[in-house]
N, C-alpha and C positions, 0 to 999 in steps of 0.2 A: 246066199247064206251058206251053201255047201262049200263054195270057194273060200269064204272067210274062215270056216271051221277046219280047213285043210283036208276035207274029205276027198278032194280030187287030186291028191298028191301025184298020182301016176298019169295024169292027163297029158297026152302027147299032141293032140290036134284040137284047137278050139276055133270054131268059125262063128263069129258074131256078126258077120256081114249082113247088111240091110236092116240092122236094128238101130233105131235113132238114139244112139248113146249120147252124142254131143259132148260138150265140155264137162257137164255134170257127171255123166256116166263114166267117161274115161278117167276123170279125177277119182271117182269112187273105186273103179276096177283096177287101175294101174298098180297100186301097191300090192294087191292080191295076185295079179297076173305075174308080176315080177318074181314072185316066190314059188311058182310052180316049177319044180326042178326038172321035170321031164318034158315041159312044153317045147315042142319043136316047130310047130306051125301055128301062127296066130293070124286069123283072117278078120280084118276090120274094114272091109270094103263097104263103102256107102253107109258110113255110120255118123256122118255129120261132124267129123272131128275138127276139120280146119287146122290151120297152123298152130293154134293154141292147144288143141287137143293132142297133136303130135308132141308138142313141147311138154305137156303134162305127162304123156306116156313115158317119156324118156328122162324126165326131171329127176335129179338126185339118184341116179343109178349107182348101185354098189357092185362090188366085185362079182358076187354070185347071182345077181339079178339077170334073168333071161339067159342063163348060162347054156342052155341046150337049144335055144331058138335058132333055127336055120332059115325059116321063111317068114316074112312079114308082109302081109297084103294090105295096102293102104289106098287102093284105087278108089276113085269117085268120092273123094273127101274134100274137094275144092282146095287143094293144097297149092302153095306157091313155092317160089325159090327159097323162101324162109324155112320151110320144112326140110328141103334138101340140105340147107346149111346146118340146121339143127341135127339132122341125122348124121351128116358127115362129121360134125364136131364130136358127137358121143362115140361114134364108131372109131374115129381116130384116137380117142382117149382110151380105147380098150373095151368099151361096152360091146355087148353082143358078140362074144368071142367066136361063135360058130355060125354067125349069120352069113348066108351065101346068096340069098335072094330077097330083094325088096321090090315090091311091085307098086308103082305109083304112075298113074297115067298122065297127070298134069301137075307140075311139069314132068315130062317123061324122063325118069332117071333109072339107072340100073346100078346095082352093086356089082361089083367091088373088086378091086385088085388088092388082094392081101399078100402082096409081095414085100420085099425088103423096104420098099418106099412107104409102106403102110397102106391101110385100106382107103379106097376112094369111091365116091359115087360118081358115075359118069352119065352124061346125058346123050 
């Protein structure tokens, strides 16, 4: 409720790890999380997201969504190469402008080369 009211405008670090959010939870939270202007670190380890949850988290991102986020933790969410492709697509399109670290254990991927060739996820 506090998130929806905008009461946590200055929140920098949010760790929701080991909470069984699943698809329904991330679908509810994603629009609110995107609008936290100071959010730099988002921990979603072991939240039961799966590939569909990652897709919901990044669906329909706008220019100012997640604008301060530099760390995204997605370990232990039973992700496949589909999530890697989803993340790479939105990062390449300019989303997450300050993102420097994505943690995903399976498949093992790392972020990012933000050089002139554009951002890339590497395994």
